[in-house]
N, C-alpha and C positions, 0 to 999 in steps of 0.2 A: 522661815529664814531669820536668824537672830541678827541683832544690830552689828555684831563683830564681823560676821560673814559679809553682810551688805557693805560695810565700810571697806573691807579688803577688796571686794569686787570693784567698788567704785574707784579705789586707789589704783588698782592694776589697769582699769579702763582709762583713767586719766593719764597714766604713764604711757600706755599704748598710743593714745591720741597725740601726746606730746612728741613721742619718738617719730610717729608717722609724719607729723607736721614739720619737724626740724630736719629729718633725714630725707624727706621726699625730694628736695632740690638736688641732693647728691645722687639719689637713685636715678633721677631724670638725666643727670649728666652722663651716666653710663649708657643711656640710650641715644645720646646726641650723635649727630653725624660727625665724622672726622673732617678735617680741612680739605683733604683730597676729595671726599664725597661731595662737599659743598661746591668745590670748583667744578667737579664733573657735572653737577646739576646746572651750574651757571653756563658752562660750555654747551650743554644739551639744550638749554632754553634759548640760547642765542643762535643755535644751529638746528632747531627742531624741524623747520620747514625744509622741504627738498630744494626749493629755490624761492626767490622773491624778486620783484621788480618794483622800485620805489621812485616816486617823484618827490623832490624836496626843495625847500627854499633855504639857501645858505646865506647867513647874514654875518659879515665881518664887522665887529664893533671895535672902533679905535679907542685909545685911551681918553680922547676928548669927547667921546660919545657919538662921533660921526659914524655912519654906516655905509657899507657897500653890500648890495644884494645880488646874489647869483642864483640861478636855477640849475639844479643838477638831476641827473637820472642815474640810479644805481642798480646794477644787476648782481645777484648773488646765487651761487649754486653750491649746495652741500655735497661734499665728496667724502662719504664715510670711509673710503679706503685710502685717503690721502689728504692733501691740502685742499681747502675750499677755494673756489674761484670767485673773484670779484671784478667788476668792471664799473668804473665811475666816469660819467660824461658830463661836461659843462655845456649847457644849452644857451644860457644868456649870462651877462651882457656880451656885446660884440667882442670885447677885448679878450675874452676867455672862451668864446664859443668854439666848439670842436675839440678843445683840449680833453684828452681821455687818458685814464689811468687803469692799467690792467695788472692784477695780482694773481699769479698762478701758484705761488708759494711764498713763504717768508723770505726766500732767497732768489726769487725770480719775479721781478716787477718791471713794468714798462710804462713809459710816459710818452704820449704823442702830443706835440704842439704844432698846430697847423702853420704858424708863422715860420717855422723852420722846415716843415715838411718831412721830418725824420722821426723815427721811433728811437727813443733813448732807453737803454736798460739802466735801471736804478742800481748803482753800485752799493755794496753792503755798507760802506761808510756814509752814504748819503741817505739811506732809508730812515734814519732817525731825525732828519732835518724837516723843516716845515713843508707841508704839502700845499703848494699853490698859495702861499701867503696866509694860510689858516693856522690855527693853533693845534691842528692834528699833524702828526708826522706821517710819512708814507707808510710806515709800519703800523701806525694806529688805524689807518684806513683799511689796510689789507688784512690786519689780524682779526681772526674770528674765534680764537680760543686761547686760553691761558695755560691749559694743561700741557706740560712738556717743557716749557721755558722757565717756570717758576716753582719754588718750594713754598707751599702755603702753610699758614698756621692760624688757628682761631684765636683772636685776642679778646673777643667779647661776644657774648650771645644774649639776646633779649627774646621775649616771646615773639617778637615780630621779625627779627633779622639776625644775621650773623655778620660780624666784622672780621674780615680776613686780611691778614698781612702776608704778602708774598714777596719773596726775594729771589733774584735770578739764580738758576742752577749754574754750576761751573761751566764755563765756555758757552753759555747761552748768549746769542746775539740779540740782546734787547737794549733799549735806550734808557732804561731807568734803573736806579739802585734799589728801588722798592716800589711796590704798588699796593695800595690799601683799598679794599672793596667793602661797601655796605650792601649786603645781599638780602633782599626781602624773601621771607619764607613762603609767602603766598604764591609767588610766580618765579622766583630765583633769578629775577632781573636785577642787576646792581642799580641802586638808586643814586649812588655816588662812588666815584673812583678817584683816588688821589695818586698822582704820579710824582715820584721824587727824583731829583736831579742825579744824573749818573755819576757826576764827579763830586759835587759839593754835598750831596745827600739831603739837601733842603727841599721843601715842597716846591714843585715846579708848576704843575697844572692840576686842575680839578675838573672832572667830567661829571655833570649832573644829568640824570635821566628822569624825565617827568612825563605826565600825561600818558601813563602806561595803560594801554587798552588791550583787550582781547579781540584780535582781528583774525577771522577765519580760524579760530582755535589757537592762535599764536600770540603770546604776550608781546606787545610792541611799544617801545617808548616813542611817542609822537614828537617829543621835543628833547633835544640833546644840546647841552651847553658845555663847551670846553673853554675854560678860562686859564690863561697864563698869569699866575699870580705875580710873577716877576715883571712882566711887560705891561700888566694891566690891560691886556688885549683879550678879546674872547670871540669865539666862533659859535654861532647858533645855527642848528640844523632843525628845521621844522618839516616833518613828513606830511605832505599834503595828500598823497595817495600811495597806497601800497597794495600789492596783490601777491599772494603766496601760492606755491605749488602750481606754477603756470606751465610747467613742462619745458623749461629752457633747455636748448641744445648746447652741448659743449662747444659747438662751432662759434658761438657768440664770444667766447673767451679766447680770442686768438689775436695775434698781431695784425692779421689782415683786416679784421673788423675795426681796429683802432682808427684807421684812416677814413673809414666810411662815415658820411654825414648821418646824423640821427634823423 
């Protein structure tokens, strides 16, 4: 092989390597997931188990740093053919003991407060308000999926995560003008979610999920912090115990159960 042929082969090899290097990121983009597919994975990860029962410590942190601690027990049941079922009970302290919140769908929620002895249905205009003085709304507590209410788009992608910006679909009954999610590719659990004010459009709240562990084959955030950036108030939920796929009956998710002591 003469020098001219060797130089030509070396030149073409160099061009090929350069093109491979510079074009490969664009090639990879064609294989990337769509925003809808990412949200599907998020919803699936959050609802992978058939059911769950969790004990948690809820800490309300005031602007001055003072804290109020509550113990809660939460029940969840995945309903593949319809809306998921959730039940949240307050166990301590005495001033909230027995308070129970039941969500049968995004439009059917009930609150029981022992002091009044009555079950109150949460009206649609109330479900976006604060749930029991926390930084979560009734809708935040009851919502188990984003697909259906929001139109998502990918605004950034890194090797480790997707950043999704989701805006409400027309006529969707949601309490935010925009939701932004940072979704880890390893487990599809959002590590951070930003919620934007429904009227002003400014950042309202930030939810941070941490201590994400694989429990019984299900990725689980053991610590959740919802911070209201306007009020400088935050709610911390620390999961102390959780069990999945326990075989919960639908009977647990009923108004009759709300009045029964835990």
